C-alpha positions as CSV (number, residue, x, y, z in Angstrom):
1,M,66.8,93.0,113.4
2,S,68.7,90.8,111.1
3,K,72.2,89.7,111.6
4,L,74.8,89.9,108.7
5,T,76.6,86.7,107.8
6,V,80.4,86.6,107.5
7,L,80.2,86.9,103.8
8,E,77.6,89.6,103.7
9,A,79.7,91.8,106.1
10,R,82.9,91.2,103.9
11,R,80.9,92.3,100.8
12,R,79.7,95.3,102.5
13,R,83.2,96.3,103.5
14,Q,84.4,95.5,100.0
15,R,81.8,97.8,98.4
16,R,82.8,100.6,100.8
17,I,86.4,100.2,99.9
18,R,85.8,100.0,96.1
19,G,84.0,103.3,96.4
20,K,87.3,104.9,97.4
21,V,89.9,102.9,95.6
22,S,90.0,102.7,91.8
23,G,92.9,101.4,89.5
24,T,94.1,103.7,86.7
25,P,96.6,102.9,84.0
26,E,99.2,104.8,85.9
27,R,98.4,103.2,89.4
28,P,96.4,100.0,89.0
29,R,94.6,98.2,91.8
30,L,96.1,95.2,93.5
31,A,93.1,93.2,94.4
32,V,93.5,90.5,97.1
33,F,91.4,87.2,97.5
34,R,91.9,84.9,100.4
35,S,90.4,81.4,100.9
36,N,90.8,78.8,103.5
37,R,93.5,77.0,101.5
38,G,95.5,79.9,100.0
39,V,95.7,83.4,98.9
40,A,95.4,85.0,95.3
41,A,96.0,88.5,94.0
42,Q,95.7,90.4,90.7
43,I,96.6,93.8,89.5
44,V,93.6,95.4,87.7
45,D,93.4,98.4,85.5
46,D,89.7,99.5,86.2
47,K,89.5,102.0,83.4
48,A,90.2,99.5,80.7
49,G,88.8,96.7,82.6
50,K,91.8,94.5,82.1
51,T,93.8,92.3,84.5
52,L,97.6,93.3,84.0
53,A,99.1,90.5,86.2
54,A,97.9,87.7,88.5
55,A,99.4,85.3,91.0
56,S,98.1,82.5,93.2
57,W,99.1,80.1,95.8
58,Q,98.7,77.4,93.1
59,N,101.4,79.1,91.0
60,I,104.2,78.4,93.5
61,R,105.9,75.1,93.0
62,D,107.7,73.0,95.9
63,F,106.6,75.4,98.7
64,K,107.0,74.4,102.2
65,G,105.7,76.4,105.1
66,D,102.5,78.0,106.7
67,K,99.9,80.0,104.8
68,T,101.4,83.3,105.9
69,A,104.7,82.5,104.3
70,Q,102.8,81.2,101.3
71,A,101.1,84.8,101.1
72,T,104.5,86.4,101.1
73,E,105.8,84.2,98.2
74,V,102.6,85.0,96.3
75,G,103.3,88.7,96.8
76,K,106.8,88.3,95.5
77,L,105.6,86.3,92.5
78,L,102.9,89.1,91.7
79,A,105.6,91.7,92.0
80,A,107.8,90.1,89.5
81,K,104.9,89.6,87.1
82,A,104.0,93.3,87.4
83,K,107.4,94.3,86.6
84,E,107.2,92.2,83.3
85,A,103.9,94.0,82.6
86,G,105.7,97.4,83.3
87,V,103.8,98.2,86.6
88,T,105.8,99.7,89.5
89,A,103.1,101.5,91.5
90,V,99.7,100.1,92.6
91,V,96.8,101.0,94.9
92,F,96.2,98.2,97.6
93,D,92.7,96.9,97.8
94,R,92.4,94.4,100.7
95,G,89.0,93.2,99.4
96,G,87.2,93.6,102.7
97,Y,89.6,91.5,104.6
98,L,91.4,92.9,107.6
99,Y,95.0,94.2,107.0
100,H,96.4,91.5,109.1
101,G,97.9,88.0,108.9
102,R,98.1,86.6,105.3
103,V,96.8,89.9,103.6
104,K,99.6,92.0,105.3
105,A,102.1,89.3,104.4
106,L,101.0,89.4,100.7
107,A,101.5,93.2,100.8
108,D,104.9,93.0,102.4
109,G,105.9,90.3,99.8
110,A,104.9,92.6,97.0
111,R,106.8,95.5,98.5
112,E,109.9,93.3,98.8
113,G,109.5,92.4,95.3
114,G,109.6,96.2,94.3
115,L,106.0,97.3,94.1
116,E,105.2,100.8,95.6
117,F,102.0,101.6,97.4
């Protein structure tokens, strides 16, 4: 019996989620990527195959704080860019990560910025 690596287990969860969550032009998908150094997110229309808005921890300037606060700021920045693109409601895709910590902080920041999901 083989044991899954952490990456393989995340990919399996990611595929399971993507089978149920899909972005449409009315409600695009908010996809999250989390690395050891930071967090990134993008809003994707899966029907057209286009990225409508994106934000990363590298886009915030002069930031002081921990990675959870960083994720909140990325969520707020993404919400602002989504408003510029005309997006108000999204479907949240946690990307195989647990809805906890930085992923939850990003979602809360996006909600604070005005996105609905």
